[in-house]
C-alpha atoms as one frame of an Amber mdcrd trajectory, in Angstrom:
protein
  14.882  39.188 -25.088  14.846  35.954 -23.085  16.254  33.083 -25.136  14.789
  29.609 -24.617  17.758  27.668 -25.934  16.050  24.257 -25.597  12.838  25.183
 -27.443  11.939  22.709 -30.209  10.971  24.912 -33.162   8.737  22.191 -34.604
   6.317  23.245 -31.871   6.073  26.704 -33.454   4.873  25.506 -36.882   2.219
  23.256 -38.370   3.019  19.522 -38.591   5.688  18.771 -41.214   6.259  22.484
 -41.888   9.810  23.820 -42.136  10.834  25.891 -39.067  13.509  27.600 -41.187
  10.716  29.215 -43.175   7.685  29.184 -40.909   8.782  29.630 -37.280   8.335
  33.224 -36.158  10.121  32.441 -32.905  13.187  31.165 -34.771  13.164  34.286
 -36.940  13.055  36.537 -33.884  15.916  34.613 -32.247  18.067  34.866 -35.379
  17.410  38.591 -35.614  18.323  39.081 -31.960  21.411  36.853 -31.891  23.121
  37.986 -35.079  22.383  41.713 -34.902  25.674  42.537 -33.260  29.147  43.943
 -33.839  31.320  42.426 -36.517  35.064  41.848 -35.977  35.712  45.279 -37.521
  33.544  46.900 -34.827  30.678  47.841 -37.121  27.115  46.707 -36.430  25.494
  43.978 -38.490  21.919  45.074 -37.820  19.271  42.747 -39.243  15.730  43.705
 -40.249  12.763  41.355 -40.663  10.540  43.907 -42.428  12.169  44.002 -45.876
   9.716  42.554 -48.465  10.641  39.117 -49.841  13.498  38.733 -47.367  13.753
  36.573 -44.261  16.363  38.886 -42.720  18.065  41.829 -44.382  21.013  44.090
 -43.715  21.796  47.328 -45.525  24.594  49.731 -44.647  27.861  50.966 -46.090
  29.008  47.367 -45.635  26.577  46.367 -48.381  23.234  44.656 -48.787  22.797
  41.147 -47.429  19.719  38.937 -47.713  19.855  36.154 -45.133  17.886  32.977
 -44.472  17.832  30.330 -41.772  19.438  26.947 -42.290  19.458  23.858 -40.100
  22.964  22.663 -39.297  21.976  19.812 -36.990  21.501  17.154 -39.675  20.217
  13.842 -38.315  19.715  11.877 -41.583  16.647  10.338 -39.952  14.467  10.969
 -43.007  17.151  10.293 -45.602  16.110   7.304 -47.757  19.612   5.980 -48.387
  20.161   5.884 -44.619  16.950   3.966 -43.851  18.645   0.598 -43.252  20.629
   2.129 -40.392  17.942   4.511 -39.146  15.420   1.655 -38.890  17.611   0.123
 -36.169  17.012   3.141 -33.926  14.023   3.250 -31.584  11.306   5.837 -32.071
  12.069   7.213 -28.630  15.722   7.757 -29.546  14.767   9.362 -32.846  12.584
  11.852 -31.019  15.365  12.589 -28.518  17.671  13.342 -31.442  15.180  15.546
 -33.274  14.257  17.544 -30.182  17.906  18.640 -29.916  18.458  19.042 -33.660
  15.480  21.410 -33.855  16.639  23.521 -30.913  18.432  26.840 -31.304  21.974
  25.484 -31.509  20.983  23.574 -34.624  20.363  26.672 -36.777  22.460  29.339
 -38.471  21.946  31.994 -41.156  23.490  32.097 -44.631  23.069  34.485 -47.578
  19.849  33.653 -49.418  20.144  35.606 -52.660  20.801  33.471 -55.726  23.607
  34.919 -57.834  23.303  34.967 -61.612  26.244  33.575 -63.613  26.120  33.218
 -67.405  22.392  33.864 -67.352  21.643  31.162 -64.786  20.898  31.497 -61.085
  23.300  29.384 -59.055  22.625  27.524 -55.825  23.017  29.306 -52.500  25.342
  27.938 -49.820  22.294  26.304 -48.208  21.373  24.578 -51.446  24.862  23.560
 -52.541  25.885  21.970 -49.257  22.719  19.876 -49.367  23.135  18.755 -52.984
  26.908  18.374 -53.005  27.717  14.656 -52.802  30.993  15.318 -50.974  29.252
  17.306 -48.230  25.786  15.665 -47.949  24.575  18.572 -45.811  27.014  17.841
 -42.973  27.911  21.040 -41.156  31.304  19.837 -39.936  32.328  19.343 -43.580
  30.731  22.661 -44.522  32.805  24.411 -41.866  35.945  22.675 -43.142  35.181
  24.094 -46.590  34.753  27.566 -45.092  38.057  27.158 -43.249  39.773  26.210
 -46.505  38.033  29.061 -48.317  39.574  31.628 -45.980  42.983  30.021 -46.614
  42.342  29.935 -50.371  42.558  26.142 -50.407  40.390  24.347 -52.962  37.346
  22.559 -51.549  34.011  21.134 -52.784  32.143  24.369 -51.958  34.829  26.762
 -53.208  32.949  28.212 -56.187  29.777  28.664 -54.162  31.580  30.322 -51.247
  33.442  32.618 -53.627  30.130  33.912 -54.977  29.419  35.237 -51.472  32.837
  36.793 -50.972  31.415  40.062 -49.620  29.567  38.172 -46.897  32.666  36.287
 -45.733  34.710  39.488 -45.827  32.494  40.800 -43.013  34.243  38.439 -40.591
  37.802  39.132 -41.829  39.030  35.569 -41.317  37.968  32.086 -40.252  38.316
  32.834 -36.563  36.122  35.909 -36.970  33.441  33.818 -38.680  33.566  31.079
 -36.038  33.389  33.496 -33.118  30.596  35.566 -34.647  28.341  32.533 -35.109
  29.384  30.837 -31.850  30.915  27.786 -33.509  33.939  27.502 -31.194  32.996
  24.025 -29.992  33.457  22.650 -33.508  37.080  23.812 -33.854  40.291  23.434
 -31.886  41.633  26.199 -29.663  43.846  27.580 -32.442  40.994  27.651 -35.001
  43.119  25.525 -37.333  41.224  22.217 -37.265  37.606  21.070 -37.261  36.338
  18.587 -34.666  34.702  16.268 -37.175  31.633  14.218 -36.292  33.179  11.158
 -38.004  36.731  10.069 -38.776  37.888  12.534 -41.415  39.313  11.924 -44.864
  41.043  15.128 -46.010  40.230  14.303 -49.644  36.532  14.821 -48.859  35.333
  11.756 -50.813  31.839  11.127 -52.173  28.941  10.206 -49.856  30.569  10.765
 -46.444  27.597   9.205 -44.652  27.733   6.873 -41.649  28.206   3.318 -42.953
  26.943   1.420 -39.908  24.889   1.883 -36.763  28.123   2.290 -34.811  29.268
   5.070 -37.137  25.862   6.706 -37.016  25.924   6.770 -33.217  29.389   8.341
 -33.328  28.189  10.923 -35.852  24.976  11.865 -34.094  26.423  11.913 -30.572
  29.172  14.307 -31.647  26.653  16.390 -33.575  24.264  16.659 -30.624  27.110
  17.464 -28.234  28.108  20.379 -30.471  24.523  21.657 -30.710  24.047  21.573
 -26.936  27.333  23.366 -26.294  26.542  25.967 -28.949  23.048  26.686 -27.651
  24.533  27.153 -24.177  26.864  29.772 -25.644  23.810  31.454 -27.136  22.064
  31.638 -23.787
């Protein structure tokens, strides 16, 4: 398969539709990219023909239902960011979105909701979006995954623990990072995240950019990561 790593997946769906759910091209790219050997040498083969599943894996490793999730979060349509976003030109907004919606801005996570005490809990996708200490930021999400592998408490700990079998596929944090081509968001020793904004290790509430200057720092670092990651994909 030839990968167009700069393709804007909004072009593959109807206006205002969600590429994570509706783009057939994105689905085919995910299936192609992540059907590969795991750190233990076994194949993680993904199927897109299982009913009611975006992507599905079944083997002696287990059963895994997977869905697409955007990790290039621009905050452009976030209401509580409007005062800052309104200072950005429409041309710049479109430049940002065209990169955010390219291949480097997407990943897959488990999509099955796990029942606890008779109630279905949020998936990783859902929790990282709703969690007020993460606000959908992928750099903070990856920090939580790093801490999870080290058994260090973090805002996503309970959610990540529910998908323990999925994270076991990669053996450790380095295995996870290398599998999903996230190397440009960590240091060379895989011990620290290259955060999009100045980082507070306490992971406080609402870690959003507080000014236009901070937003530009956040989005420039975010876009740089996406571009580097999509080049790894190609």
